[in-house]
C-alpha positions in Angstrom: 132.7 219.1 71.6 135.2 218.1 74.3 134.6 221.4 76.0 130.9 220.8 76.1 131.3 217.4 77.6 133.6 218.8 80.3 131.2 221.5 81.2 128.4 218.9 81.4 130.5 216.8 83.7 131.3 219.7 86.0 127.7 220.7 86.1 126.7 217.1 87.0 129.2 217.1 89.9 127.9 220.4 91.2 124.3 219.0 91.1 125.3 215.8 92.9 127.1 217.8 95.6 124.2 220.2 96.0 121.8 217.4 96.3 124.0 215.7 98.9 124.1 218.9 101.0 120.4 219.1 100.8 120.1 215.6 102.2 122.3 216.2 105.2 120.5 215.8 108.4 119.7 218.9 110.3 118.6 219.5 114.0 114.8 219.5 114.2 114.6 217.4 111.0 115.3 213.8 112.1 112.7 211.4 110.8 110.4 210.0 113.6 111.9 212.3 116.2 110.6 215.6 117.5 107.7 216.8 115.2 109.4 215.5 112.0 107.3 213.0 110.1 108.6 209.7 108.9 109.8 206.5 110.5 112.7 206.1 113.0 115.7 204.9 110.9 118.1 202.3 112.2 121.6 201.3 111.1 121.4 197.8 112.6 118.0 196.2 113.4 117.5 194.5 116.7 116.8 190.7 116.3 116.0 188.5 119.3 117.6 185.1 119.4 115.6 182.1 118.1 113.2 180.8 120.7 113.1 184.1 122.6 110.2 186.6 122.6 110.4 190.1 124.1 107.5 192.2 125.2 107.9 195.9 126.1 105.2 198.0 127.7 105.0 201.3 129.5 105.6 201.4 133.2 103.9 204.7 134.0 105.3 208.1 134.4 107.0 208.7 137.7 107.4 212.3 139.1 109.4 213.0 142.2 110.1 216.1 144.2 113.5 217.7 143.6 114.5 216.9 147.2 113.1 213.4 147.0 114.9 210.7 149.1 114.9 207.0 148.6 111.7 206.6 150.6 109.8 208.7 148.0 111.4 206.9 145.1 110.4 203.5 146.6 106.8 204.5 147.4 106.0 206.6 144.4 103.4 204.9 142.2 104.3 201.6 143.8 107.5 201.1 141.8 109.9 198.4 142.6 113.4 199.4 141.5 114.7 195.9 141.4 116.4 195.1 138.1 116.3 198.7 137.0 118.8 200.3 134.7 119.1 203.0 132.0 119.1 206.7 132.0 116.1 209.0 131.6 114.2 211.9 133.0 114.3 215.7 133.3 113.2 218.5 135.5 109.7 219.8 134.7 108.3 222.8 136.6 107.6 223.1 140.3 110.9 221.4 141.2 109.7 218.1 139.9 111.9 215.5 138.2 110.0 213.3 135.8 111.0 209.9 134.5 109.2 210.3 131.2 109.8 206.9 129.7 110.3 203.8 131.8 109.5 200.4 130.3 108.9 196.9 131.5 110.8 194.4 129.4 109.7 190.8 129.6 111.9 188.2 128.0 110.6 184.7 127.5 113.0 181.9 126.7 111.1 178.8 125.4 114.2 176.8 124.5 116.0 174.1 126.5 119.2 176.2 126.9 120.1 179.5 128.5 119.9 182.5 126.2 121.7 185.8 126.7 120.8 188.9 124.8 122.1 192.4 124.6 119.9 195.4 123.8 122.7 197.8 122.7 123.5 201.4 123.5 121.8 203.7 121.0 118.8 201.4 120.4 115.5 203.2 119.6 112.1 202.1 120.8 109.1 202.9 118.7 105.9 203.5 120.7 102.5 202.1 119.7 100.6 205.3 120.4 101.5 208.3 118.1 100.6 210.6 121.0 103.4 209.3 123.1 107.2 209.7 122.8 109.6 207.3 121.1 112.6 206.4 123.3 116.3 205.7 123.0 118.5 203.5 125.3 121.7 205.1 126.6 123.5 202.0 127.8 123.9 198.3 126.9 121.3 196.1 128.7 122.6 192.5 129.1 120.2 189.9 130.2 120.5 186.1 130.5 117.4 184.0 130.8 117.5 180.3 131.9 116.0 177.6 129.8 112.2 177.7 129.7 112.1 180.7 132.0 110.9 184.3 131.8 112.9 187.3 133.1 111.7 190.9 133.6 113.5 194.2 134.0 112.7 197.9 134.1 114.6 200.2 131.8 114.7 204.0 131.6 114.9 205.6 128.2 115.4 209.1 126.9 112.6 210.8 125.0 112.8 211.7 121.3 109.5 213.7 120.9 109.2 216.6 123.3 105.7 217.5 124.2 104.1 214.1 123.8 103.0 211.7 126.5 105.4 209.6 128.5 105.2 205.8 129.1 101.6 205.3 130.2 100.9 201.8 131.2 98.6 200.8 128.3 101.1 201.4 125.5 103.7 199.1 123.9 107.1 199.5 122.4 108.9 197.8 119.5 112.7 197.5 119.8 113.9 198.7 116.4 117.6 198.7 116.6 120.5 201.2 116.8 119.7 204.7 115.5 121.0 205.8 112.1 120.8 209.5 112.9 124.2 211.1 112.5 123.2 213.9 114.9 122.1 211.5 117.6 125.2 209.3 117.0 127.4 212.3 117.5 125.8 212.8 121.0 126.1 209.1 121.7 129.9 209.2 121.0 130.3 211.7 123.9 128.3 209.5 126.2 129.8 206.2 125.4 131.5 204.6 128.4 130.3 207.3 130.8 128.5 206.7 134.1 125.0 207.9 133.2 122.8 205.0 134.2 120.7 205.3 137.3 122.2 202.2 138.7 125.6 204.0 139.1 124.0 206.5 141.5 121.4 204.4 143.3 122.2 201.0 144.8 119.7 198.5 143.5 119.0 194.9 144.6 117.0 192.6 142.4 115.4 191.0 145.5 115.0 193.9 147.8 114.5 196.7 145.3 116.0 200.1 146.2 118.6 199.7 149.0 120.2 203.1 149.3 120.0 206.4 147.5 122.0 209.2 149.0 120.9 212.7 148.5 124.2 213.4 146.7 123.7 210.4 144.4 120.1 211.4 143.4 121.1 215.0 142.8 124.0 214.0 140.6 121.9 211.5 138.6 119.1 214.0 138.0 121.6 216.7 136.9 123.2 214.3 134.4 119.9 213.0 133.0 118.4 216.5 132.7 121.4 217.7 130.8 121.3 214.8 128.4 117.5 214.9 127.8 117.6 218.6 127.0 120.5 218.1 124.6 118.5 215.4 122.8 115.5 217.7 122.6 117.7 220.4 121.1 118.5 218.0 118.2 115.0 216.5 117.8 112.6 219.4 118.5 114.3 222.7 118.9 116.4 222.8 115.7 119.6 223.5 117.7 123.0 221.9 117.6 125.0 220.8 120.7 126.8 223.7 122.3 130.4 223.6 123.3 129.2 223.7 126.8 127.2 220.6 126.2 130.1 218.8 124.7 132.5 219.8 127.6 129.9 218.7 130.2 129.5 215.3 128.6 133.3 214.8 128.2 133.7 215.7 131.9 131.4 212.9 133.1 133.1 210.0 135.0 134.0 207.0 133.0 132.7 203.5 133.8 135.5 201.7 135.5 
């Protein structure tokens, strides 16, 4: 009888272990990312402070020539780069670099005191249109809004659903919280504290917009963003893991001072 119980116990452990293995996340099978059905999963939901409302809408899809200088960046689609941050974009045919998801964030503080919020690194944004791409934020965004004031900023995101539309202007986004995907979090660990945001490579003024953008700075930013975006699409759409080359590239990026 004791032998039977022991065998049953061992079989149960094997079944539990097998089930756990089956549930492990795999590239190309992350819920809400790529072509995988389901909802985006978060480890820590984003909650705005009391008395603060946040609206997020698409800012259009900007495409620039590979050799673009600051003049083209400033004039393309009438963009004003003031209060711009984040990391996004990739190369896409005919030497074009495309900022797939750029969102306008409007923060309205209706209280009688200043409110400061942080939208943290690794936060996922769910898009209202299923034909468009969900996004992920790759750096902390810290914003303080004076009492009874509104503040706006433009934030670049990385895409999570290759092949879908970018951030067209009539769609909206919901800030969900920090991703719960182990595969994406592994990538985020390599990028944490690295200079990957566009503001590190293009000097930006909130009043005057784009002030300077050296060819060298633009080239470096586009190289970094393209590498990150394609690494994300490996995990979300292509069913591939990060390569050793990917990891070494991300580890070699300069640290934020």
